C-alpha positions as YAML, in Angstrom:
chain: A
units: angstrom
residues:
- id: 1
  name: MET
  ca: [6.07, -2.81, 13.17]
- id: 2
  name: ASP
  ca: [9.61, -1.54, 13.51]
- id: 3
  name: ALA
  ca: [11.05, -1.90, 10.03]
- id: 4
  name: ASP
  ca: [14.61, -2.64, 9.02]
- id: 5
  name: TRP
  ca: [15.63, -0.38, 6.12]
- id: 6
  name: PRO
  ca: [17.67, -2.92, 4.14]
- id: 7
  name: GLN
  ca: [15.00, -5.59, 4.49]
- id: 8
  name: HIS
  ca: [11.87, -3.44, 4.14]
- id: 9
  name: ALA
  ca: [13.10, -0.69, 1.78]
- id: 10
  name: PRO
  ca: [11.08, -1.96, -1.23]
- id: 11
  name: ALA
  ca: [7.80, -1.93, 0.75]
- id: 12
  name: ILE
  ca: [8.55, 1.47, 2.30]
- id: 13
  name: ARG
  ca: [9.47, 2.89, -1.10]
- id: 14
  name: ASN
  ca: [6.26, 1.56, -2.67]
- id: 15
  name: VAL
  ca: [4.05, 3.30, -0.09]
- id: 16
  name: ARG
  ca: [5.95, 6.58, -0.26]
- id: 17
  name: HIS
  ca: [6.04, 6.55, -4.05]
- id: 18
  name: ALA
  ca: [2.27, 5.98, -4.23]
- id: 19
  name: VAL
  ca: [1.47, 8.76, -1.73]
- id: 20
  name: PHE
  ca: [4.07, 11.43, -2.36]
- id: 21
  name: VAL
  ca: [5.12, 11.01, -5.98]
- id: 22
  name: LEU
  ca: [1.97, 9.70, -7.67]
- id: 23
  name: GLU
  ca: [-0.80, 11.16, -5.50]
- id: 24
  name: GLN
  ca: [0.74, 14.46, -4.38]
- id: 25
  name: GLY
  ca: [2.95, 15.07, -7.39]
- id: 26
  name: ILE
  ca: [6.17, 15.57, -5.45]
- id: 27
  name: PRO
  ca: [9.17, 15.05, -7.74]
- id: 28
  name: ALA
  ca: [10.89, 11.74, -7.00]
- id: 29
  name: ALA
  ca: [14.20, 13.57, -6.66]
- id: 30
  name: LEU
  ca: [12.79, 15.44, -3.64]
- id: 31
  name: GLU
  ca: [11.26, 12.34, -2.07]
- id: 32
  name: TRP
  ca: [14.38, 10.21, -2.08]
- id: 33
  name: ASP
  ca: [17.19, 11.56, 0.04]
- id: 34
  name: ASP
  ca: [20.23, 9.91, 1.55]
- id: 35
  name: ARG
  ca: [18.80, 9.84, 5.11]
- id: 36
  name: ASP
  ca: [16.79, 6.60, 5.04]
- id: 37
  name: PRO
  ca: [19.65, 4.27, 6.05]
- id: 38
  name: ASP
  ca: [20.24, 6.38, 9.20]
- id: 39
  name: CYS
  ca: [16.55, 6.57, 10.18]
- id: 40
  name: ARG
  ca: [14.32, 4.30, 12.22]
- id: 41
  name: HIS
  ca: [11.31, 3.22, 10.17]
- id: 42
  name: ALA
  ca: [7.79, 2.05, 11.00]
- id: 43
  name: LEU
  ca: [5.72, 0.00, 8.58]
- id: 44
  name: ALA
  ca: [2.10, -1.17, 8.66]
- id: 45
  name: LEU
  ca: [1.48, -4.49, 6.94]
- id: 46
  name: LEU
  ca: [-1.80, -6.25, 6.21]
- id: 47
  name: ASP
  ca: [-2.24, -9.92, 7.09]
- id: 48
  name: ASP
  ca: [-1.26, -10.81, 3.52]
- id: 49
  name: GLY
  ca: [2.02, -8.88, 3.85]
- id: 50
  name: ARG
  ca: [1.08, -5.81, 1.78]
- id: 51
  name: ALA
  ca: [2.45, -2.54, 3.11]
- id: 52
  name: VAL
  ca: [-0.13, 0.23, 3.57]
- id: 53
  name: ALA
  ca: [1.62, 2.87, 5.70]
- id: 54
  name: THR
  ca: [5.04, 4.03, 6.79]
- id: 55
  name: GLY
  ca: [6.95, 6.77, 8.58]
- id: 56
  name: ARG
  ca: [10.48, 7.45, 9.72]
- id: 57
  name: LEU
  ca: [12.34, 8.92, 12.68]
- id: 58
  name: GLN
  ca: [15.59, 10.74, 12.04]
- id: 59
  name: PRO
  ca: [18.38, 10.63, 14.66]
- id: 60
  name: ASP
  ca: [17.63, 14.25, 15.69]
- id: 61
  name: GLY
  ca: [14.00, 13.43, 16.55]
- id: 62
  name: ARG
  ca: [12.37, 14.58, 13.33]
- id: 63
  name: ILE
  ca: [9.44, 12.43, 12.28]
- id: 64
  name: GLY
  ca: [8.78, 12.43, 8.58]
- id: 65
  name: ARG
  ca: [7.70, 10.64, 5.46]
- id: 66
  name: MET
  ca: [4.41, 9.73, 7.14]
- id: 67
  name: ALA
  ca: [2.37, 8.07, 4.40]
- id: 68
  name: VAL
  ca: [-0.82, 5.98, 4.38]
- id: 69
  name: LEU
  ca: [-2.21, 4.60, 1.13]
- id: 70
  name: ALA
  ca: [-5.44, 6.38, 0.20]
- id: 71
  name: ASN
  ca: [-7.70, 3.33, 0.61]
- id: 72
  name: TRP
  ca: [-6.43, 2.78, 4.17]
- id: 73
  name: ARG
  ca: [-6.78, 6.28, 5.61]
- id: 74
  name: ASN
  ca: [-9.09, 7.15, 8.50]
- id: 75
  name: ARG
  ca: [-8.72, 3.70, 10.06]
- id: 76
  name: GLY
  ca: [-6.19, 4.56, 12.78]
- id: 77
  name: ILE
  ca: [-3.20, 3.26, 10.85]
- id: 78
  name: GLY
  ca: [-1.47, 6.63, 10.60]
- id: 79
  name: ARG
  ca: [-2.00, 7.18, 14.31]
- id: 80
  name: ALA
  ca: [-0.44, 3.77, 15.03]
- id: 81
  name: ILE
  ca: [2.61, 4.61, 12.88]
- id: 82
  name: LEU
  ca: [2.99, 7.97, 14.66]
- id: 83
  name: GLU
  ca: [2.70, 6.35, 18.09]
- id: 84
  name: GLN
  ca: [5.25, 3.71, 17.14]
- id: 85
  name: LEU
  ca: [7.75, 6.36, 16.02]
- id: 86
  name: GLN
  ca: [7.23, 8.30, 19.25]
- id: 87
  name: GLU
  ca: [7.77, 5.15, 21.29]
- id: 88
  name: ARG
  ca: [10.98, 4.53, 19.34]
- id: 89
  name: ALA
  ca: [12.09, 8.09, 20.18]
- id: 90
  name: ARG
  ca: [11.38, 7.44, 23.87]
- id: 91
  name: ARG
  ca: [13.50, 4.28, 23.79]
- id: 92
  name: LEU
  ca: [16.29, 6.39, 22.25]
- id: 93
  name: LYS
  ca: [15.86, 8.85, 25.14]
- id: 94
  name: LEU
  ca: [14.96, 11.75, 22.85]
- id: 95
  name: PRO
  ca: [13.21, 14.50, 24.86]
- id: 96
  name: VAL
  ca: [11.34, 16.03, 21.90]
- id: 97
  name: VAL
  ca: [10.09, 14.95, 18.50]
- id: 98
  name: TYR
  ca: [9.16, 17.35, 15.73]
- id: 99
  name: LEU
  ca: [7.86, 17.25, 12.19]
- id: 100
  name: HIS
  ca: [6.90, 19.37, 9.22]
- id: 101
  name: ALA
  ca: [3.16, 18.88, 8.85]
- id: 102
  name: GLN
  ca: [1.39, 19.57, 5.60]
- id: 103
  name: GLU
  ca: [-1.10, 22.33, 6.25]
- id: 104
  name: GLY
  ca: [-4.09, 20.02, 5.82]
- id: 105
  name: THR
  ca: [-2.80, 17.49, 8.36]
- id: 106
  name: THR
  ca: [-2.20, 19.71, 11.37]
- id: 107
  name: GLY
  ca: [-5.41, 18.56, 13.09]
- id: 108
  name: PHE
  ca: [-4.23, 14.95, 12.94]
- id: 109
  name: TYR
  ca: [-0.99, 15.88, 14.68]
- id: 110
  name: GLU
  ca: [-2.65, 18.20, 17.21]
- id: 111
  name: LYS
  ca: [-4.87, 15.29, 18.32]
- id: 112
  name: ALA
  ca: [-1.65, 13.37, 18.96]
- id: 113
  name: GLY
  ca: [-0.30, 16.14, 21.20]
- id: 114
  name: PHE
  ca: [1.83, 18.09, 18.73]
- id: 115
  name: ILE
  ca: [2.01, 21.88, 19.00]
- id: 116
  name: PRO
  ca: [2.53, 24.20, 16.01]
- id: 117
  name: ARG
  ca: [5.68, 26.33, 16.07]
- id: 118
  name: GLY
  ca: [6.58, 29.21, 13.77]
- id: 119
  name: GLU
  ca: [5.13, 30.37, 10.50]
- id: 120
  name: THR
  ca: [3.83, 28.38, 7.54]
- id: 121
  name: PHE
  ca: [6.50, 27.63, 4.93]
- id: 122
  name: GLU
  ca: [6.66, 25.83, 1.62]
- id: 123
  name: GLU
  ca: [8.31, 22.45, 1.24]
- id: 124
  name: ALA
  ca: [8.15, 20.51, -2.04]
- id: 125
  name: GLY
  ca: [5.59, 23.06, -3.24]
- id: 126
  name: ILE
  ca: [3.19, 22.31, -0.35]
- id: 127
  name: PRO
  ca: [2.47, 24.61, 2.64]
- id: 128
  name: HIS
  ca: [3.82, 23.12, 5.90]
- id: 129
  name: ILE
  ca: [4.19, 24.12, 9.52]
- id: 130
  name: GLU
  ca: [6.67, 22.80, 12.05]
- id: 131
  name: MET
  ca: [5.09, 20.99, 15.00]
- id: 132
  name: TYR
  ca: [6.71, 19.48, 18.07]
- id: 133
  name: ARG
  ca: [5.89, 17.31, 21.05]
- id: 134
  name: GLN
  ca: [7.66, 16.87, 24.37]
- id: 135
  name: LEU
  ca: [7.99, 13.19, 25.22]
- id: 136
  name: GLU
  ca: [7.25, 11.92, 28.70]
...
């Protein structure tokens, strides 16, 4: 679902905290920036209202903060979040979306039509590569 930051911030924060801070060990100070209020957010909720995945789209077309709780991975939820963010970018008339993919997730993004660009770099202590996709 398209999420409203003021309304859904607690649920979005819970998912990102679980994945990035607790699971991956990223310092909370690096996870929380001042960009969230200006981003478009996607959120996956279970029937009981629990949030299990999220992602955001920055105004410049950068997709980021893609996070799926460990117990809910490999069920198509991450793909649905990514597709929702791309659809949001299309509605905003953005010609291209891009992201910084963790090295171990590049296959996921390649299956969704993203193309690697440039060299591997470190972000938050984790190897990443920039990937982009032209939107139709």
